[in-house]
N, C-alpha and C positions, 0 to 999 in steps of 0.2 A: 730473682729469685734466693741470690745469696745476701741478698741485702733484707729481703723479708726473713728470712731464716736468723740473722743477725738480731733483730729487732726483736723478734720471741722469744730469742734464749734470753737479752736483757728483762725480759719483764716476767721470766722464771725464779723462783725461789729457788735455789739450789742447796740440798740442807746435807751437811758435809762435817765431821770434824775436823781434819785438818788437810785439804787436800791441794796441792801446789799447781793453781788453775792455768797457771803457765807452759805446766805441761798436756793439757788436756787442749791436744792439737788436733783432738778428731772428733767428728760428731756424724751420728749414724740417725736415720729415719725408719720407722718400720709400723705399721698397722699392729701389729700383735708384739709384745717383748714377754717369754718369758726365761724368769732367770731359775737357772737352773737345772740341769739336764740330769735330773734322776727316774725316776719310774714314771711320775705321774707328770714331770716337767717334760718330755721326751715326748710321750701320749699327746700331752696339751698342744706341743708345737705342731705334731703330725695332724692333729685333727684340725688343727685351725688352718692349715696350709692345704689342708686337702679341699676347703671349702672355700678356697680361691683369695685367702687375702694372705698378705705378705708377712713373713714371722720371722725375728731372731730370737734366736734361744743361745745361753750364753751359760756355759758350763764351768768350772774351778777345775776340774781334773781334764786328764783326755780321751774318758770314756764316757757312753752314754749308758745310761739306766741305774745310776746309784747303789741302791742296795743289793739288787738283784745282780748286778755287774761289779761296780766300784769296791764295792762291800762287801761281796763276796757271798752273800746269802743266795745262792743261785739254785734254790729249792722253792718251788714255788708252795707258798701255805694258803690252802682254800681255793674254792672255785671251780675244782676240777669239773663238776656236774652243772656249772654254770658257762658254758662256753661263749662269753660276750666281748662284742666289740675289737677295741685293740688287742684287747688279752686273748682271745679265739685266734687272731691271725698269727700274733708273736707265738703261740704256742704251735700252731701247724707249721710256723717256719723251723720249728726244733727238729718236729717230727720229719721234716722233709730232710733237714743235715744229717741225723742221727739214723733215720731208717724208716720208725715206726713210736706208734704210741710206749709199745713195750720196752723199746731201748733207752728212754729216758724215764723209765720206771725203776730206777737201780739202788733207792734208797728208800727207807720206811719210814721217814717223815712227810713225804711226799708223793703224788702218782707223776711228777713231773720235774725232774733234776740234769742240770746242765753244768757244761762247764762256763766260767765266766766270760771267758774270752769269747766265747760263741755267743754269748747274749748280747754282748757291746758290737760284735760284727751283724748280726741282724737288726741292730737298731739300725746303726749307721749306712747300714745299706738302704732300709728304709726311709731314713730323713735325705739319702744324697738323689732318690727319687724323684724328690721335690723342688723344683726350681724354684720355688718362693719361700722357702724354709733355710734359712742362714744360721750354721752353729759356729759359735765362738768357742773354742777351746782355749782354756785357760786363763779363763778372764771370772776375775772376783766381784762381787757386789760389793760398792761401797757406800753410797749412799742414791736417795731418792730424790727425782726434781718435782716439785710440785706449783702447780697454777692454783694459786687461790689454795682450795681446798680439797682440788684433783691431782692425782698423784700421775704426768707425763712424762715421766721416763726415768732413768735410772742411769748414777757413773757407777763406770765399771772397771778393773785395775787391768790390762794384760800384764799375767804375772810373767809372762817371757822378758817383758821390756820395760816394765812399772810405767807403761803410758797410762793415763786415765782416760777416759772415753765417753762420751755423753753419747746416750741412746733415749733418742725421743719415740714416744709410742704412743696409740689410739688409745692400748689398753695393755696394760700388766699385769703378768702370772707371777706371783710369789709362787716359786715350787722350789723354792732351798729345805732342806732337813729341818729347818731348825726356826723356819720362820723370819728370816731375820728381813725380809723387805716389809712386812707387813709392820715387822718391830719398830724400823728404822720411819716407817711412814706416818709412824703414831697411830696406827689402827691399835682399838683395847684388845685385848687378848689375857689367856689363861694359861700358867704355866704351872705344874704340880696335881696334887690330888686335892677336889675341892669335896668341901664338908655335903654331905648328905642334904641338910637343911638347904643347901644352893641349887641341888640339881632336883631335888625330889625322889632321886634314890638310896635305896636301902640296901646299902654293900658294907659295912661296916667302918663307914672314913667319920669320925665325928667332926674334928676340924679341919679346916684348908690348909695345906702344905704345900712346901714346893718341893716336893718329892718326885722326881721322875722314875721311870723304867730303866733298868739295868742296860749296857751298850756293850758290846760286843766288838772287837777288834779281829773278823774273820781271818781264818789261814786255808791254804787249800795245801793238804798232802798230796803227795803222790807216792805210786808204788813203784822201788826203783829196783826191785826185783831180792827173793830172798838172802841173796850173797850181799845186798848191801847194807853199808853201814853208815848211816844219815844223821847219827847223833850229832845235835848240836852242842858247843860250848854251853854249859851250866850256867845257868842266867845267875845272876846278882839277887841273893835273898831266896832261891828254889831251896822249898821245902813239902817235900809231898802229902806232909799232914794237909796243906791248903785244896787239894782234890782229892781228899778221902773220902768215898763214898761216890765218888763220881762212876764207878763199878762195881761189879762184886769182884772181881780180881783184884781188889784193893779199898777195902772197908774195914776198919779198924777203931775206928770210934762209935762208940756204938748210939751213943747221942745224935748223931745226926740221921736224917733219913735215910732210910735204909734204900739201896740202891735194886732195880731192877732189871738191868740189862748187864752182861758182862760185858768184857774189852769191846770183842770183834763186835756185838751187836751194838757198842756206844758208837764204834767208828761207821758202823753201816746206817746207821741215822741218818747221814748226809753223805751216803758215798755217789761219788757221780760218775757219767760215762770217763772213759780213758782212763782206767785204775785209779783214779780221786776221789778224796776224800775232803769234805766240808766241813770246817772244825769250827762249828757254832755250837757248844753244848753248853746246857740251861744248868743241870744237875751237879753242883760243885766243879761246873769246869772252868772257862772262858769268859765268863760273862763278868763284867765289872762295874761298881756304881762309879759313875760321876757326872755330876751337874755342869757341862762347860755351857750351858745354852747362852748366859748372857756374858759371857765370855768374850772377848775380841777374837779374831780369827785367829792369831800369833798367840795368845794365851791358849787359847784351845790346844792347838796343835803340841804346846809345851805339854800341858795335861794331859794329851791323850795318849804320849808317849805310857804312861801308867799300865792303859789299856793294852798296848802293845806285849808292854813286859808281862802280864796276865798271859797271854797267850802264849809268848815265848816260854815259861815255865810250864804250861800244861803241854806242848808240845816235846817238852824234855821228859815230863813226867810219862807222857805215852810213851816215848822211844825209851828211855831207860827202866824204866821202873813197869810197865807193863810190855815190854819185853819186843815195840815195833819197831826195831832199826829201820827196817829197809821203808819205813813210812818217810819221807823226808820232806821238806816244801818246795811245792812243784816251780819248776825254772821255765814251764812255759804258759805262765798265767797273767801273774802281775808285772809290768812293767818299773819297777822296786828294787830299790838297793839291798830292804830286808826281805822281797819276798812277799810280804804280807800285802792283806789288799790296802787300795788307794785311799778308802777313807774306811773309817768305823762304820757297824750298823747302828746307827742312831734309831731306837724304837720310839722315842718320842721327843717334841721338842713344843714351840710356843703353839697355842690354840686360838687361832681369831675366835673374839665374839662377834658370831653372823646376825645375819637376819633372824634366825633360830639357832637353836642350840639341841642338838641330835643327842638321844638321851638312851639307857639301857632300857627305860617303860617304853617309847617308842618302837623299839627291838621285841621286846617281848609279848606287849600285845599291841600290835598294829593298830588294829582294827579297833579296839578298846579305847585307846589314849588318846588323849585330845593336846595339843590338834593336829588333824590326820596327816602328819606326814608324808606317809605314804604315798599319797596320792602326787607327791612332788621328786619321786625318787627317781636320781638319774644314774648310780653305779649300784651295783649289787655287791655284795660280799656273803660268805656262810660259814667262815671261821667263827671259832668259841672267842670267847672273850679271854685271850692268855695273857698277864701280867707276869713280867720279871722283875724279881725285888729279891734275890735271895740274897745278893751279896751288900743289901743294905738294911742293917739290925734295926734302922729307925723306921723302916717301910712297913705299912701293916702287909701282912702277909695275905692277899684276899684275893677272891675272882680268879683262881685257875680255873678254867675251863667253865663258866657259870653255864648254864643249860638257858640258850635262846635257838628258835629258829633263824632259819637265815634272812635277810634284809637288805633295805634299798636306802643309800643316802637320800638326806634333802636337799636341794638346788642349794634353799638358803644358809645353808652350813659353808657354800663357798664364796659368799659373799658379805664382805665387813660391815656393821651397823652403817658408819659413819663416812668412812673412809672411796672415796670416788676413786673410779679409774683403776682397781684395783680386785685381782681373783684371786683366791687363795685355792691352792693345790696342794699335793704331796701329804702330809701329815699334820699339815697346818689349819684345818677346816673346823667347823664351830663343833665341837663333839665332846661330849663331857671326858674327863680324865678315863673312866671303868669303859666307855665307847672306843676311843682310842687304843685300846686293848685287841680292838679286831679290825676297824678301818686301815690298821698300821700297815696290814700284809700285802702284799708286792699285788695280785691281782686287782684289790678293791682298790690300788692306792692307782694303779695304770687308769681303771676305769672315771677315778673322778677326777684323773688327769684327763683324758678325753673330754667328757663333760665340760672342763676349765676351759677346753679347747673351740669347743662349741660356740658355750657363752662369749667367748669373747670374739669370735667370729662374727655372731650375730649381732653383737653392740657395736663393733666396726662397720659393719656394713648396713645396719639399720641407724646408725649413729645417736644411739641413745645408750644411756648408764645401763650396764648390767644389771643392777635391781630392778627395769623397766622392762628386761626382755619376759615375754609372756611365759610360764613355765611349762606349759604344752608347746608352744614352740622349740623349746630347748630338749622337750623328752621325743617330741618329733622328728627331729632331727637327730638326735639318738638313736632311736630305733630304725627308723632308715640307714644308718649305717651297721645296723646288725647288733646294735647293742641292746643290754635288757635296760627296762625302768623298772622290771617286779620282777624277782628272785624266783618264778616257777620252773619246780625243775623236770616236769615232764613235759612243757612245748617250747622246745628248743630253737635258737635264731636255724632257719635253714626249713621248719615246718611251714609247709604252706598258709597256713594263717596264726603263725608266730604273732606279726606287729597289730593283728586284731585282737588276740588275745591279750598281749602286753600293755594297746589301748584301753581294753574294757575295766582288765587290772586295775588300773592306775586311776578309773573311776571309781572304784570300788566296788561295783556289781562284780557279781558273780565272786565273790572274795576265797583269796587262796588258804590253805591249811596248814598254819607253819610246825615243824617239829625238832624238838632239837636232839642231834642224832650227833655225839661225840667230836670227833676233827671236822664232819662234813655236816651242817646243817642245812634242815632243808623246809621248803614251803611247795605244795602243792597245789594245784589246778584242777587236777581232777578231770580232763575233758572227756571223759567217757560217762562221766556221772549225769544223772539225767537232774535237772533242772527242779531245785524244790519250791514248790508257791511260798513257801511262809519266808524262806530267806529272802527270798526274791522280794517280795512285799518291803522289806525293811532297806535291802539293799537299792530302790528303785525310787524311796520316799522323796530324795531332792528331786526329783526328775518330775514330780506330780502324774504317774502313772493310774491309771483308774483301774481297781480290779474288781470292780462291783460286777462285772461280766464273766468274771472269770469261776467256774462252777468248784474247779475241785481247790482243795488245799494241801495238796500233796506235790503231785509233779506237774507238771506244765507241759501242756501239748502246741505242738507246732501252730494250731489256727489261735490257739487264747495268745501265744509271744506275739502274735502278728498284729489282734486288734490292741495289745499293750503298746506296741509300735504306734499304730496309728493315731493312739488316744495323744500319747507323745509328741507325734510330727504336728498334729494339729494345735497343741497346747501350743507350742514355738513357731507356727505359723510356715514349718520348712516348703522351702521351694528348692526344690532339688530332680533328681532325674525318676522319681518317684511317684509313681500316679496316685496319689495320698488321698485324690477325692475320688476315685474310681474302684471300689472292691474290685471287679474283675477283671481290670486293666492291670492291677495292681498284683492280684494273685496270681495272674498270667507270669507278670514281670519275676515276681519270688520262684516260681515255679522253674523257670529258663535259668535263673541264676541257682537254685538250689543243687543243681545236677554239673553247673559249671565249678562251684566248689567245692564238687567231691560227694556229697552227701547224697546221691540220687535221686528218686522221684518224690518230690514234695507231697504230704501226707497230711493235713490238717488235723488228724486226729491221732496222728503218733506222738509218744511223747518224746521231749527234744532234749539233746546231750549239752552239756556247759560248752564244748565247744561250738556245734552248731548255732547256737543262742548267742555266744559273744561273735560270730560273724552275722550274723543276722544281724545284731543290735550296732555294731561297729561300721555295717552296710547303708544301712539305711538311714537311722536320726544320726550315728556319731555324736556319742553321748560324753566323748574325750574332748570333742571340742565346742559342743552344743552348753556346757557349763563349765568353764574357766575357773582353774584355781590359784590363790595366789598364794604366797610363799609359805603360809600356814596352813597350806589346804583346804581354807575354806573355798565355796564353790562361788564364783560371776559369775551373774547371768548375761551370755552373748544377746540372746536375740529379743 
């Protein structure tokens, strides 16, 4: 075995800048390798391990959770009404720690706020429960290992002893904050804003540029009591004018946008349990424009010191100018010498060029825009398009809360066009710069990571490339894990027919209704509404249903629905447990099932609800499986 491993290593091409190969005295092997223990990476590792494959997760810091813990953004943005998959599981653990949902609804920016160290603790507990998941802390990505055109592993550096380690893997997931692995592996990517002519988005970006969103070095302030004076030493270069307009208590330059909150409400924005405050204020606060994406790790660290200084100046402003001397840097959060977060909050990095590019047009009109990417959804989000560009005068100030409904992220956005062996998670997926303004938020990123973990595990188990794993297989696995593939707000996980509604929704039958709604956009399934025949004709067109026997042009009756289903079954020559060739026996089967499904007595003349029709379709002809879809959402005939 050892001799075989040496031979394999000899034929691998190791891509690296300057590595002392003699120092690489260690080689590890795994099924799935996740680089980056952030929100998405941790979810990917957990999910892949739960599906039975061996997983190694590497993380540069000593914490798990990335932006929501190590970066201190411990206030979930969005998805409060979409309790999907691992996101819901994590939130339920927070409820257990703090006592109830109300105990974490402490600040007005979110319904779910928590102390960063608590989030890290929960994630570590989740990973420790999986014997086939190993976490390597303080390990930094250095380079990738390629066999011909396929990524088969990486080289990482142990920051504790400077040892370089080879990790060979059957499937690699790039879950880094800035897309470092995909760039190193030679995958094509975008960085910055694309011109509308490239994306088809009419959002006021005439030419492509490399401008990314502002980043933030978050601090957690703690209330040490009314008599305490926690004022820090005045930072070098401090000028209160920098934060003029952050709140109504300090607003002198009337040329600046007028604030609409006072100092206390500004702090309450990110009020956490434990008498703490998350300092992540975009309005003349501690955002900083720095584009560090293409820099080396060491240069990034030096450049990011500027963002730290911005936050320290803002803290001094709050303490000295606004009078909150009793608020000081929390001494029981981050294990750092300066008590600031372990890492910055990167809102944007590289975005891989995937099998599809997810744009604002797919979100705004998912059922009308081609290709029909909604059919391939693997993660959901409901946050508005939110871009931070106030600290860069060169940036177009666009798309603050652009009105869109809730949405689902297509599977093809996780798969690079031409790079095999690599799946992309975190913020590096194939979306436009515009769409990154919503897919970047914590719950959505966590669910994207969960989907990446499913895709990686299925790829390993089937011994096939990730790009060849059927879309419906990935979606089915996610649905079985309690994750949403369609963002329906009114049929939640735990509903007895949740899975049926998710599957039918992903086919385009019984389409949802999207509604922009401030901080929490929506898509409604309307399970209790009656089935409209006129809409159903369009929805069922790909399945070649025959409506000639349907007398009504308005509301579908139960018996008519069964007639439509029989036509589909015969068309595709279905051979399952239903008695398609015997009408009397089929009617008897449906009568029994109707009771079991909770719909009461079967009545062929009764108008049919959308929920009941969804369940009937799903249980009989199963259109979700009947017509498979490719990554473009195009139907593929199975039978």
